[in-house]
Phi, psi and omega in degrees: 000143173282143173284145184266140176276130183288130184260143179234157180289147173297140176286145178290126179258145178295148181294126179280327188266119178277143171289120181296339189266358179283151183285157181290336175276004172098351178278150180295133177290158182290336179272356190273145181276148175294143172304134178285137177255137174246160190287348180261000180084170184283338181259029182287139173303153186294329182291333173287332178283326178300303176300328173292315174299322174294319173300318183288324170294326181292320183287322177293326178290328183288314176302305180302328176292320180293323180287326174299314181295318178298317182295320184286332180270354182086013183260016180254133176283126178229153178273129184240136167300155179295326181291342182275345186274124183266114185295330186259018187292311186271000000 
């Protein structure tokens, strides 16, 4: 049998492109926007980013549907003016 070659992770290379908004001493400049963090990390494979976005959209749709249903069924607490309350309802 042939020996299998052991695979290793690629080494991280330092960034070659400097951020023009960064301060010269390496500290973030006051006008620079913070770097966005993803739940999968900066080096996430594209499929992980796509599935993460799809899951976020599905979760948002589910929450929006639940709120719409609660509002339609009267299970949502809402601020009402006193004139809208009927004293003899119950």
